[in-house]
C-alpha positions as CSV (number, residue, x, y, z in Angstrom):
1,M,-86.5,-37.5,-28.8
2,L,-85.6,-34.2,-27.8
3,T,-82.2,-34.4,-28.1
4,V,-80.3,-31.5,-29.7
5,F,-77.5,-33.3,-32.0
6,L,-74.8,-31.1,-32.0
7,V,-73.8,-31.9,-35.8
8,F,-73.6,-29.3,-39.0
9,E,-72.9,-28.5,-42.4
10,A,-71.4,-25.5,-44.6
11,C,-71.4,-24.5,-48.0
12,Y,-69.7,-21.7,-49.7
13,F,-71.3,-18.9,-52.0
14,E,-70.0,-15.3,-52.0
15,S,-72.1,-12.6,-54.2
16,A,-69.9,-9.9,-56.3
17,S,-71.5,-7.0,-54.2
18,R,-70.5,-8.2,-50.9
19,A,-66.9,-9.3,-52.0
20,S,-66.6,-5.9,-52.6
21,V,-67.4,-4.8,-49.1
22,A,-64.5,-4.7,-46.8
23,V,-64.4,-6.5,-43.4
24,T,-62.3,-6.8,-40.7
25,E,-64.0,-9.2,-39.0
26,T,-66.4,-12.6,-40.3
27,R,-69.8,-12.0,-39.3
28,I,-72.4,-15.3,-38.9
29,L,-75.5,-15.3,-38.7
30,L,-76.9,-19.0,-37.3
31,I,-81.1,-20.2,-37.3
32,N,-83.0,-22.4,-36.0
33,P,-85.9,-23.2,-38.0
34,R,-89.6,-22.8,-37.2
35,F,-90.4,-26.3,-35.9
36,P,-94.1,-27.6,-37.4
37,E,-96.3,-27.5,-34.5
38,S,-96.9,-31.3,-33.3
39,F,-97.2,-32.7,-29.6
40,W,-94.0,-31.8,-28.6
41,S,-95.1,-28.2,-29.3
42,F,-97.3,-28.3,-26.5
43,K,-98.8,-25.3,-28.0
44,W,-102.0,-24.5,-25.8
45,A,-99.9,-24.6,-22.9
46,V,-97.2,-21.8,-23.9
47,D,-100.0,-20.3,-25.6
48,T,-102.2,-19.3,-22.9
49,V,-101.0,-20.7,-19.6
50,L,-97.0,-20.2,-19.3
51,P,-96.5,-16.3,-19.2
52,G,-93.7,-14.6,-21.2
53,K,-92.9,-18.0,-22.9
54,R,-92.7,-18.8,-26.6
55,A,-91.1,-22.4,-26.6
56,L,-90.2,-25.0,-24.5
57,N,-86.4,-25.1,-24.8
58,P,-83.8,-23.1,-27.0
59,P,-81.0,-24.6,-29.6
60,L,-78.4,-25.7,-27.5
61,G,-76.3,-26.8,-30.7
62,L,-76.2,-23.4,-32.2
63,A,-75.0,-22.0,-28.5
64,T,-72.3,-24.5,-28.8
65,L,-71.4,-24.1,-32.4
66,A,-71.1,-20.5,-31.7
67,A,-68.9,-21.1,-28.8
68,L,-66.8,-23.2,-31.4
69,C,-66.2,-20.1,-33.9
70,P,-62.9,-18.1,-33.5
71,E,-62.9,-15.6,-30.7
72,D,-62.6,-12.7,-33.6
73,W,-65.8,-13.7,-35.1
74,D,-69.1,-11.8,-34.5
75,V,-71.5,-14.1,-33.9
76,S,-75.6,-14.0,-33.6
77,I,-78.3,-16.3,-32.9
78,V,-81.7,-16.8,-33.9
79,D,-84.1,-19.1,-33.5
80,E,-87.3,-18.4,-35.4
81,N,-89.3,-20.2,-32.9
82,V,-89.5,-17.3,-30.5
83,E,-88.1,-14.5,-33.1
84,S,-88.4,-13.5,-36.5
85,I,-85.7,-14.5,-38.8
86,P,-83.9,-11.6,-40.8
87,F,-84.4,-11.1,-44.5
88,A,-81.3,-9.1,-45.1
89,P,-79.0,-9.4,-42.3
90,Q,-75.0,-7.9,-42.1
91,V,-73.5,-10.9,-42.2
92,D,-71.6,-12.7,-44.1
93,I,-72.5,-16.2,-43.0
94,V,-75.6,-17.5,-42.5
95,G,-75.5,-21.2,-41.0
96,I,-79.3,-23.1,-40.5
97,C,-79.2,-26.2,-38.5
98,G,-82.2,-28.7,-39.1
99,M,-83.4,-31.7,-37.3
100,G,-85.7,-34.3,-39.4
101,V,-89.0,-32.7,-38.8
102,Q,-87.6,-29.1,-39.8
103,F,-86.1,-30.2,-42.8
104,A,-89.0,-28.5,-45.3
105,R,-88.0,-25.2,-43.5
106,Q,-84.8,-25.5,-43.2
107,Q,-84.5,-26.0,-47.1
108,E,-86.7,-23.0,-47.7
109,L,-84.2,-21.1,-45.4
110,L,-81.1,-22.1,-47.4
111,T,-82.2,-21.6,-50.9
112,Y,-83.5,-18.0,-49.7
113,Y,-80.2,-16.9,-48.4
114,R,-78.4,-18.4,-51.5
115,R,-80.3,-16.7,-53.6
116,Q,-79.5,-13.8,-52.2
117,G,-76.2,-14.3,-52.0
118,Y,-74.7,-15.2,-48.5
119,F,-72.2,-17.6,-47.4
120,V,-74.9,-20.3,-46.7
121,V,-74.0,-23.1,-44.1
122,A,-76.4,-25.8,-43.5
123,G,-76.5,-28.3,-40.5
124,G,-78.4,-30.6,-38.5
125,S,-78.8,-34.2,-37.4
126,Y,-80.7,-34.8,-40.8
127,A,-77.7,-33.2,-43.0
128,S,-75.4,-35.8,-41.1
129,L,-77.9,-38.8,-41.6
130,C,-78.9,-37.9,-45.3
131,P,-76.0,-35.5,-46.7
132,E,-77.4,-36.8,-50.5
133,S,-80.4,-34.6,-49.4
134,Y,-78.7,-31.7,-49.3
135,D,-77.1,-32.2,-52.9
136,S,-79.0,-29.5,-54.7
137,I,-79.5,-26.7,-52.0
138,A,-75.9,-26.5,-50.5
139,D,-72.7,-26.3,-51.9
140,C,-70.8,-27.8,-49.1
141,V,-71.7,-30.1,-46.3
142,V,-70.4,-30.6,-42.6
143,A,-71.7,-33.9,-41.2
144,G,-71.2,-35.4,-37.8
145,E,-70.3,-33.8,-34.5
146,A,-69.2,-30.1,-34.7
147,E,-66.2,-29.9,-32.3
148,Y,-63.4,-30.5,-34.6
149,T,-64.7,-30.1,-38.2
150,W,-66.3,-26.8,-37.3
151,R,-63.1,-25.6,-36.2
152,E,-61.5,-27.2,-39.8
153,F,-64.1,-25.3,-41.8
154,C,-63.3,-22.1,-39.9
155,Q,-59.6,-21.8,-41.0
156,D,-60.6,-23.1,-44.0
157,F,-63.0,-20.1,-44.6
158,V,-60.9,-17.5,-43.6
159,A,-58.2,-19.2,-45.5
160,G,-60.7,-18.6,-48.9
161,R,-60.6,-22.7,-49.4
162,P,-63.7,-24.2,-47.6
163,K,-63.8,-27.7,-49.0
164,K,-67.2,-29.6,-50.6
165,S,-67.7,-31.6,-47.8
166,Y,-66.8,-32.2,-43.8
167,Q,-67.4,-35.5,-42.4
168,E,-66.5,-36.7,-38.6
169,A,-65.0,-39.9,-39.0
170,G,-63.1,-40.3,-35.6
171,I,-64.6,-40.1,-32.0
172,V,-64.9,-36.8,-30.5
173,S,-64.1,-36.6,-27.2
174,M,-67.0,-34.5,-24.6
175,A,-63.8,-33.1,-23.0
176,D,-63.2,-30.6,-26.2
177,S,-66.9,-29.6,-26.0
178,P,-67.0,-25.7,-24.9
179,V,-69.0,-24.0,-22.5
180,P,-72.1,-23.2,-24.9
181,R,-72.6,-19.2,-25.2
182,F,-75.8,-19.2,-23.7
183,D,-75.6,-15.7,-23.8
184,L,-76.6,-15.3,-27.3
185,L,-79.8,-17.0,-26.9
186,K,-82.9,-15.0,-25.6
187,L,-83.6,-17.4,-22.4
188,D,-86.1,-15.8,-20.9
189,R,-88.5,-16.8,-24.0
190,Y,-88.3,-20.6,-23.0
191,R,-89.9,-23.0,-20.4
192,A,-86.2,-24.3,-19.7
193,V,-82.9,-24.0,-20.7
194,S,-80.8,-27.3,-22.7
195,M,-77.8,-28.5,-21.1
196,Q,-75.9,-31.9,-22.5
197,F,-73.4,-34.2,-20.4
198,S,-73.0,-37.3,-22.9
199,R,-73.5,-38.5,-26.2
200,G,-74.2,-42.3,-27.0
201,C,-76.1,-45.0,-25.9
202,P,-75.4,-48.6,-25.3
203,Y,-78.2,-50.2,-26.3
204,R,-79.1,-51.7,-29.7
205,C,-83.1,-50.6,-30.2
206,E,-83.6,-51.4,-33.9
207,F,-85.9,-48.3,-34.9
208,C,-83.4,-45.3,-33.1
209,D,-81.0,-43.3,-34.8
210,I,-78.6,-42.5,-32.0
211,I,-76.3,-45.3,-32.0
212,V,-76.3,-44.3,-36.0
213,M,-75.2,-40.9,-34.7
214,F,-73.1,-41.2,-32.1
215,G,-72.2,-45.0,-31.4
216,R,-72.6,-47.0,-28.6
217,R,-70.3,-46.3,-26.2
218,P,-71.5,-43.3,-24.1
219,R,-69.3,-40.0,-23.9
220,T,-69.2,-37.6,-21.2
221,K,-68.3,-34.2,-20.0
222,S,-66.8,-34.0,-16.5
223,P,-68.6,-32.5,-13.9
224,S,-66.5,-29.9,-13.8
225,Q,-67.5,-28.7,-17.0
226,I,-70.8,-29.3,-16.3
227,G,-70.5,-26.7,-13.2
228,A,-68.8,-24.3,-15.5
229,E,-72.1,-24.3,-17.6
230,L,-74.4,-24.0,-14.5
231,D,-72.5,-21.0,-13.4
232,V,-73.0,-19.3,-16.8
233,L,-76.9,-20.2,-16.2
234,R,-77.2,-18.9,-12.7
235,T,-75.9,-15.4,-13.7
236,L,-78.0,-15.5,-16.5
237,G,-81.1,-16.2,-14.1
238,V,-82.2,-19.7,-15.3
239,R,-83.8,-21.9,-12.9
240,S,-85.4,-24.7,-14.9
241,V,-82.6,-27.3,-17.2
242,F,-83.4,-29.9,-19.2
243,F,-80.3,-33.0,-20.0
244,V,-81.0,-33.2,-23.6
245,D,-78.6,-36.8,-23.3
246,D,-80.8,-39.4,-25.0
247,N,-80.0,-41.8,-22.0
248,L,-78.5,-40.0,-18.9
249,I,-77.7,-43.1,-17.3
250,G,-76.1,-45.1,-20.1
251,N,-73.1,-44.9,-18.1
252,K,-74.0,-45.5,-14.7
253,R,-70.9,-44.9,-13.1
254,A,-70.2,-41.5,-15.1
255,A,-74.1,-40.9,-14.2
256,K,-73.8,-41.1,-10.5
257,E,-70.4,-39.4,-10.3
258,L,-72.4,-36.5,-11.9
259,L,-75.2,-36.4,-9.8
260,R,-73.6,-36.5,-6.9
261,F,-71.7,-33.4,-8.2
262,L,-74.8,-32.0,-8.7
263,E,-76.3,-32.6,-5.2
264,A,-73.1,-30.9,-3.9
265,Y,-73.7,-27.9,-6.3
266,Q,-77.2,-27.5,-5.5
267,R,-76.3,-27.3,-1.8
268,Q,-73.9,-24.7,-2.1
269,H,-76.4,-22.8,-4.2
270,A,-79.5,-23.4,-2.4
271,F,-80.9,-25.6,-4.8
272,R,-81.1,-23.0,-7.5
273,F,-82.7,-25.6,-10.3
274,R,-84.5,-28.0,-11.0
275,F,-83.7,-30.8,-13.7
276,G,-85.3,-33.0,-16.1
277,T,-84.0,-35.6,-18.6
278,E,-84.6,-38.6,-20.3
279,A,-83.3,-42.0,-19.3
280,S,-84.0,-45.7,-20.0
281,V,-86.1,-47.7,-17.9
282,N,-83.7,-49.9,-15.7
283,L,-83.3,-46.8,-13.8
284,A,-85.6,-48.1,-11.4
285,Q,-83.6,-50.9,-10.6
286,D,-81.0,-49.1,-8.9
287,D,-82.3,-47.5,-5.6
288,E,-79.1,-45.9,-5.2
289,L,-79.3,-43.7,-8.7
290,L,-83.1,-43.3,-7.7
291,R,-81.9,-41.3,-4.6
292,L,-79.1,-39.4,-6.2
293,F,-81.3,-38.3,-9.0
294,R,-83.9,-37.2,-6.0
295,R,-81.3,-35.1,-4.0
296,A,-79.7,-33.6,-7.4
297,G,-82.9,-32.2,-7.9
298,F,-84.2,-33.6,-10.8
299,S,-88.2,-33.6,-10.8
300,W,-88.6,-35.6,-14.0
301,V,-87.6,-38.1,-16.8
302,F,-88.7,-39.2,-19.8
303,L,-88.9,-43.0,-20.4
304,G,-88.9,-44.7,-23.6
305,I,-91.1,-47.3,-22.8
306,E,-92.1,-48.1,-26.4
307,S,-94.3,-51.4,-25.4
308,P,-96.5,-53.0,-22.9
309,D,-95.9,-56.1,-25.0
310,V,-92.8,-57.9,-24.3
311,M,-93.0,-60.2,-27.5
312,S,-92.8,-56.5,-29.3
313,L,-90.0,-54.8,-27.0
314,L,-87.8,-58.5,-28.0
315,E,-89.0,-57.9,-31.6
316,T,-87.4,-54.4,-31.6
317,K,-83.9,-55.6,-29.2
318,K,-84.9,-53.4,-26.4
319,F,-83.8,-55.9,-24.1
320,Q,-83.3,-53.2,-20.8
321,N,-87.5,-52.8,-20.8
322,T,-88.2,-56.6,-20.1
323,R,-86.4,-57.6,-17.5
324,Q,-88.3,-56.0,-15.0
325,D,-92.6,-55.3,-14.8
326,M,-92.8,-51.8,-17.0
327,L,-95.7,-50.9,-14.5
328,S,-93.8,-51.4,-11.5
329,A,-91.0,-49.6,-13.0
330,V,-92.6,-46.2,-13.2
331,R,-94.5,-46.8,-9.9
332,R,-90.9,-47.6,-8.4
333,I,-89.5,-44.3,-9.7
334,Y,-92.8,-42.2,-9.1
335,A,-92.1,-43.4,-5.3
336,S,-89.0,-41.8,-5.5
337,G,-90.9,-38.4,-5.8
338,I,-89.7,-38.1,-9.6
339,E,-92.4,-37.5,-12.4
340,V,-92.4,-39.8,-15.3
341,L,-93.1,-39.0,-18.9
342,G,-93.4,-41.6,-21.3
343,G,-92.4,-42.7,-25.1
344,F,-94.7,-45.4,-26.7
345,I,-94.6,-46.9,-30.3
346,V,-97.2,-48.9,-32.1
347,G,-96.6,-50.7,-35.3
348,F,-94.1,-52.9,-34.5
349,D,-94.7,-56.3,-36.2
350,N,-95.6,-58.5,-33.5
351,D,-98.2,-55.4,-33.1
352,T,-101.9,-56.3,-33.9
353,A,-105.2,-53.9,-33.3
354,D,-105.6,-55.1,-30.1
355,T,-102.3,-53.3,-30.0
356,F,-103.6,-50.2,-29.2
357,E,-106.3,-51.4,-26.2
358,Q,-102.7,-53.0,-24.6
359,Q,-101.2,-49.3,-25.1
360,Y,-104.5,-47.7,-23.4
361,H,-105.0,-49.7,-20.3
362,F,-100.9,-49.3,-19.7
363,I,-100.9,-45.7,-20.2
364,T,-104.5,-45.1,-17.8
365,Q,-103.0,-47.2,-14.7
366,S,-99.6,-46.0,-15.2
367,G,-100.7,-42.3,-14.7
368,I,-98.8,-41.4,-17.4
369,Q,-100.0,-37.8,-18.6
370,G,-97.2,-36.8,-21.1
371,A,-97.8,-40.0,-22.9
372,M,-96.2,-39.8,-26.6
373,V,-97.7,-42.5,-28.5
374,G,-96.4,-42.8,-32.2
375,L,-96.6,-44.8,-35.1
376,L,-93.0,-47.0,-35.4
377,T,-91.3,-45.2,-38.1
378,A,-88.2,-46.1,-40.3
379,L,-85.5,-43.0,-39.9
380,P,-82.9,-43.1,-42.8
381,K,-79.9,-45.1,-42.1
382,T,-81.4,-47.3,-38.9
383,P,-81.3,-51.1,-38.9
384,L,-85.2,-50.9,-38.7
385,Y,-84.8,-48.9,-42.0
386,Y,-82.3,-51.0,-44.1
387,R,-84.1,-54.1,-42.6
388,L,-87.7,-52.6,-43.9
389,E,-86.3,-51.7,-47.7
390,K,-84.8,-55.5,-47.7
391,E,-88.4,-56.5,-47.1
392,G,-90.1,-54.3,-49.3
393,R,-92.2,-52.7,-46.8
394,L,-91.2,-49.0,-46.8
395,L,-93.8,-46.6,-48.8
396,A,-91.8,-44.1,-50.7
397,G,-92.4,-40.5,-50.0
398,A,-94.5,-41.2,-46.7
399,N,-93.4,-39.4,-43.6
400,D,-90.1,-40.6,-41.9
401,S,-89.3,-38.0,-39.4
402,D,-92.3,-37.3,-37.2
403,N,-93.5,-40.6,-35.7
404,T,-96.7,-38.8,-33.9
405,R,-98.7,-38.0,-37.4
406,Q,-101.7,-39.5,-38.9
407,G,-98.9,-41.7,-41.3
408,T,-95.7,-43.6,-41.5
409,N,-93.5,-45.2,-43.7
410,V,-94.4,-48.6,-42.6
411,I,-96.1,-51.1,-44.0
412,P,-97.2,-53.1,-40.9
413,L,-97.0,-56.8,-41.1
414,R,-100.0,-58.0,-38.6
415,M,-102.6,-55.4,-39.7
416,K,-103.7,-53.0,-42.4
417,Y,-102.8,-49.9,-42.6
418,D,-105.7,-47.6,-42.5
419,E,-107.0,-49.3,-39.6
420,M,-103.6,-48.9,-37.9
421,I,-104.1,-44.9,-38.6
422,E,-107.3,-45.3,-37.5
423,R,-106.6,-47.1,-33.9
424,Y,-104.4,-45.0,-33.7
425,R,-106.6,-41.6,-34.0
426,G,-109.0,-43.8,-32.0
427,L,-106.4,-44.1,-28.8
428,Y,-105.6,-40.7,-29.0
429,T,-108.9,-39.3,-28.8
430,R,-110.0,-41.9,-25.5
431,L,-106.4,-40.8,-23.4
432,M,-108.1,-36.9,-24.1
433,A,-111.0,-37.4,-22.9
434,Y,-111.4,-35.6,-19.9
435,G,-112.4,-38.5,-17.8
436,N,-109.1,-40.5,-18.6
437,I,-106.7,-37.2,-18.1
438,A,-108.5,-37.6,-14.3
439,A,-108.0,-41.0,-14.1
440,R,-104.4,-40.9,-14.9
441,I,-103.7,-38.2,-12.4
442,R,-105.5,-40.2,-9.3
443,N,-103.5,-43.2,-10.1
444,K,-100.3,-41.6,-10.1
445,M,-101.3,-39.9,-6.8
446,R,-101.5,-43.5,-5.3
447,F,-97.9,-44.3,-5.5
448,I,-96.1,-41.3,-5.8
449,G,-94.1,-41.1,-2.8
450,E,-93.0,-37.2,-2.6
451,P,-94.0,-34.4,-4.4
452,P,-91.3,-33.6,-7.9
453,V,-88.7,-31.4,-6.5
454,A,-90.1,-27.8,-6.8
455,G,-88.2,-25.0,-8.5
456,G,-88.0,-23.2,-12.0
457,D,-91.3,-20.9,-10.9
458,S,-91.7,-18.2,-8.2
459,W,-94.9,-18.6,-6.0
460,V,-96.1,-15.5,-8.1
461,A,-95.6,-17.1,-11.3
462,R,-97.4,-20.3,-10.3
463,I,-100.1,-18.2,-8.8
464,R,-100.3,-16.9,-12.4
465,I,-100.3,-20.0,-14.0
466,L,-103.3,-20.9,-11.8
467,H,-105.2,-18.4,-12.8
468,R,-105.1,-18.6,-16.8
469,L,-105.7,-22.2,-16.1
470,L,-108.9,-21.6,-14.6
471,V,-110.0,-18.7,-16.7
472,R,-108.7,-19.8,-20.0
473,G,-108.6,-23.4,-19.6
474,L,-111.5,-24.5,-17.2
475,L,-114.4,-22.1,-17.2
476,P,-114.9,-21.4,-20.6
477,A,-114.9,-25.3,-21.6
478,G,-118.1,-25.8,-19.0
479,V,-119.0,-28.1,-16.4
480,S,-117.4,-31.3,-17.5
481,R,-114.2,-30.2,-17.6
482,T,-114.0,-28.7,-14.3
483,F,-116.2,-31.3,-12.8
484,H,-113.3,-34.0,-14.0
485,F,-110.6,-31.0,-12.5
486,L,-111.7,-30.7,-9.0
487,R,-112.7,-34.8,-8.8
488,S,-108.4,-35.4,-9.6
489,I,-107.2,-32.7,-7.2
490,P,-105.8,-34.3,-4.2
491,F,-107.2,-31.7,-1.7
492,H,-106.6,-34.1,1.0
493,K,-102.6,-33.7,0.3
494,P,-102.2,-30.2,-0.3
495,R,-98.7,-30.5,-1.7
496,F,-99.1,-32.5,-4.6
497,I,-102.0,-30.0,-5.9
498,P,-99.5,-28.4,-8.4
499,L,-98.3,-32.0,-9.5
500,A,-101.8,-32.3,-10.6
501,V,-102.3,-28.6,-11.7
502,Q,-99.0,-29.5,-14.0
503,D,-101.0,-32.5,-15.2
504,W,-104.1,-30.5,-16.5
505,I,-102.3,-28.4,-18.5
506,L,-100.2,-30.8,-20.4
507,G,-103.0,-33.2,-20.7
508,L,-105.5,-30.1,-21.8
509,S,-102.5,-28.8,-24.3
510,M,-102.0,-32.2,-25.8
511,R,-106.2,-32.3,-25.9
512,D,-106.2,-29.2,-27.8
513,Y,-103.9,-30.8,-30.4
514,V,-105.5,-33.7,-30.7
515,E,-109.3,-32.2,-31.3
516,R,-107.6,-30.3,-34.2
517,H,-105.7,-33.0,-35.7
518,Y,-107.2,-36.2,-34.8
519,G,-110.5,-35.6,-33.3
520,E,-113.8,-37.3,-34.3
521,R,-114.8,-33.4,-34.9
522,V,-112.4,-33.8,-38.4
523,D,-115.3,-34.0,-41.0
524,E,-116.9,-31.4,-39.3
525,L,-113.9,-29.4,-39.3
526,R,-113.9,-29.8,-42.9
527,T,-117.6,-29.1,-43.7
528,A,-117.2,-25.9,-41.6
529,A,-114.1,-24.8,-43.7
530,R,-116.2,-25.2,-46.9
531,R,-119.0,-23.1,-45.3
532,H,-116.4,-19.8,-44.3
533,R,-114.8,-20.7,-47.6
534,D,-118.8,-19.6,-49.8
535,R,-119.3,-17.2,-47.1
536,I,-115.7,-14.9,-48.1
537,E,-116.7,-15.5,-51.6
538,R,-119.9,-14.0,-51.0
539,S,-118.7,-11.2,-48.4
540,L,-115.9,-10.1,-50.6
541,R,-117.3,-10.5,-54.3
542,R,-116.8,-7.1,-55.6
543,Y,-113.0,-7.9,-55.0
544,V,-113.0,-11.4,-56.6
545,A,-115.3,-10.0,-59.5
546,R,-112.7,-7.4,-60.9
547,G,-109.7,-9.8,-59.9
548,A,-108.3,-8.1,-57.3
549,L,-108.8,-11.2,-54.9
550,E,-108.9,-15.1,-55.3
551,V,-110.1,-17.6,-52.4
552,S,-109.8,-21.2,-52.9
553,L,-110.0,-24.2,-50.6
554,V,-107.8,-27.5,-50.5
555,E,-108.4,-30.3,-48.4
556,A,-105.4,-32.2,-47.9
557,K,-105.5,-36.2,-47.2
558,D,-104.5,-35.5,-43.6
559,A,-107.9,-33.7,-43.2
560,V,-106.5,-30.1,-42.2
561,S,-107.4,-28.1,-44.9
562,N,-105.8,-25.0,-46.1
563,L,-107.8,-22.0,-47.3
564,S,-105.9,-19.7,-49.8
565,V,-106.3,-16.0,-50.3
566,S,-104.6,-14.3,-52.9
567,M,-104.8,-10.2,-53.0
568,R,-103.7,-8.6,-56.6
569,G,-105.1,-5.8,-56.7
570,W,-106.1,-2.6,-54.9
571,L,-108.0,-3.2,-51.8
572,D,-109.7,-0.9,-49.7
573,R,-110.2,-0.1,-46.1
574,R,-113.6,-2.0,-45.8
575,F,-112.1,-5.1,-47.8
576,F,-109.4,-5.8,-44.8
577,K,-112.2,-5.3,-42.0
578,R,-114.1,-7.8,-43.6
579,A,-111.6,-9.8,-44.1
580,A,-110.2,-10.0,-40.6
581,R,-113.4,-10.7,-39.4
582,H,-113.8,-14.0,-41.6
583,L,-110.2,-15.3,-41.7
584,E,-110.9,-14.9,-37.7
585,K,-114.0,-16.9,-37.8
586,V,-112.1,-19.7,-40.0
587,L,-109.3,-20.1,-37.4
588,Q,-111.5,-20.1,-34.6
589,H,-114.0,-22.4,-35.5
590,T,-112.1,-25.0,-37.9
591,S,-108.5,-26.8,-37.9
592,A,-107.9,-25.0,-41.8
593,S,-104.8,-23.0,-42.0
594,I,-105.0,-20.0,-43.9
595,T,-102.6,-19.1,-46.8
596,L,-102.7,-15.0,-47.2
597,R,-100.8,-14.4,-50.7
598,I,-99.8,-10.6,-51.2
599,E,-99.0,-9.8,-54.6
600,A,-99.8,-6.4,-54.3
601,L,-100.7,-3.7,-51.7
602,N,-100.5,0.0,-52.1
603,D,-98.7,1.9,-49.5
604,A,-102.1,3.8,-48.2
605,H,-103.0,0.5,-46.8
606,H,-100.4,-1.1,-44.8
607,G,-101.7,0.3,-41.6
608,H,-105.1,-1.8,-42.5
609,L,-102.8,-5.2,-43.4
610,Q,-100.9,-4.9,-39.8
611,R,-104.4,-4.7,-38.0
612,L,-105.7,-7.7,-39.9
613,L,-102.4,-9.5,-38.7
614,K,-102.5,-8.4,-35.4
615,R,-106.1,-10.2,-35.3
616,L,-104.8,-13.5,-36.5
617,E,-101.6,-13.1,-34.5
618,R,-103.2,-15.6,-31.7
619,Y,-103.3,-18.3,-34.6
620,G,-99.9,-17.5,-36.7
621,D,-98.6,-21.2,-36.3
622,R,-101.9,-21.8,-39.1
623,V,-101.2,-19.0,-41.0
624,H,-99.0,-19.0,-44.0
625,I,-97.9,-15.5,-45.4
626,A,-96.3,-15.6,-48.5
627,V,-95.0,-11.8,-50.0
628,H,-92.8,-11.0,-52.9
629,D,-89.5,-9.9,-52.2
630,E,-90.2,-6.5,-52.4
631,L,-92.8,-6.1,-50.2
632,R,-91.5,-8.3,-47.7
633,D,-89.5,-5.7,-45.7
634,I,-92.2,-3.4,-46.1
635,I,-94.6,-5.1,-44.4
636,G,-92.5,-6.3,-41.9
637,V,-94.0,-10.1,-41.2
638,D,-92.5,-11.6,-38.0
639,S,-91.7,-15.3,-38.8
640,S,-91.6,-16.4,-35.5
641,V,-95.6,-15.5,-35.5
642,F,-96.7,-16.8,-38.6
643,N,-95.4,-19.1,-41.2
644,V,-93.4,-16.8,-43.7
645,V,-93.0,-18.4,-47.0
646,L,-89.8,-17.6,-48.6
647,E,-89.9,-19.6,-52.4
648,Y,-92.6,-17.2,-53.9
């Protein structure tokens, strides 16, 4: 699910003003749009505990695309998740990638830069699955893996005749994939750096789009290619690496060859790296493979478990998960000293309301702290999508890209839709209880054979992380959280304490998201948002009365309210001080988001606005700022901190 897809699209547009400027080389800016907050963001952990980090992983696809550009091109990369986009870059081309969950922001960026007269390149996995979605926002689509089509596009662009569309219809050899331009990424801002060994998966899971994108015959890079990439990462000071393959062991023979190479490489370089990846559950059936994983320096693996119910697995054609007892498989991987994260799905045709209880007990007994439970979602162009479309069981306009939200585009067969959503919220609420976080840690500790491979963080960094967890995560929360934390720590096995600490960081981060989006306090938080809206209107009524300010509250169906504050006229220092105090309280005490619409601003008050924004930075992912084009550069809002609205 975390795979970075190397697929891209392009479109051509050139303004008269830029055509008149002579350039000696082509300049291209590649942008990775902001991700909406989700479980995958681990926002609480990144913001509160992990020192100096802004996101988990960098955009590997853009780094690879940069390496495919002609050598004489001037290439730069901006990941909006860790740095602000430039609103008027001095470039000829702006390239924007995007997965399904990024489509809304990708669309906004495409529209903005195209309107500014740039040569716009649009791309990503979603564009390859649904190129028709870009008809009105892109002039040209390049879909599929990029190694051949992107080079063809670059040649056509230089020649002044880019085509309307580019589609990779053949098989791309991974031998032709270059060493990514890691040097163009701000790697110190990420928890781990992404690499890719293989594409494709041999299995036929009905809900998965991987086989649609990359096929069922895994293709791999050579060990020497991987070594060359690791050499670059060593020079850049990287220690943690995430192999983003959707199934690293899709080709077991090639995987074992890679693992033997990695073990030798690690020995040669004093076990510099700590690895993680995704794999299928049949990893547990191969003792040699487990040993090689451990020896190569893998400390964790993400498994697509989906369901403990064999009938649900058979229904979705996930046969590889039916050949062994799932709980025993997880414990065998633990026994080899490898941490397990897991993906789970509820909503298969076989599932009933009782399935949520099955999932709860399996996740608790397995000790999986990083349990990503999602509702079955029919991704476009997948076998599941076509089947449900034929059966008339797709909800038009519903979410079809993020299965961890409180909604899906699938009409369940054996339970009511609203009942499924309610029980989904209840499942996560139970899993995120302090007692359950602690219980999963204790259950894991019973079976894990050795502590997962250390690395990634220095001892100084680990001490800082522990200190932040205690000061920011435990002590402010009171006795209950601290009690469950202490009773889950394996003091009799000191070597395993870092793993327990890691699990608490993971658990508290997921709990923070659940409390704000799924929790039982949703109605209470919505009421609080209304109360704060009324207080703001009373406190700032003089500005509202003369039309300089408008305040409104929109209560969305998913229970996340949005407080809109429009600045339309003369506002003084007193206004900004009061507004900052009230808006900060809204973000502190409710789950609401805030939209600041800045329609007019006196030059003398730019400093006051900056101080207001500074107070809201901590909650920036919930703050949307809409500014007229002529004010945007003057105000200088950081789009990696706040959601900068461009279509305004």
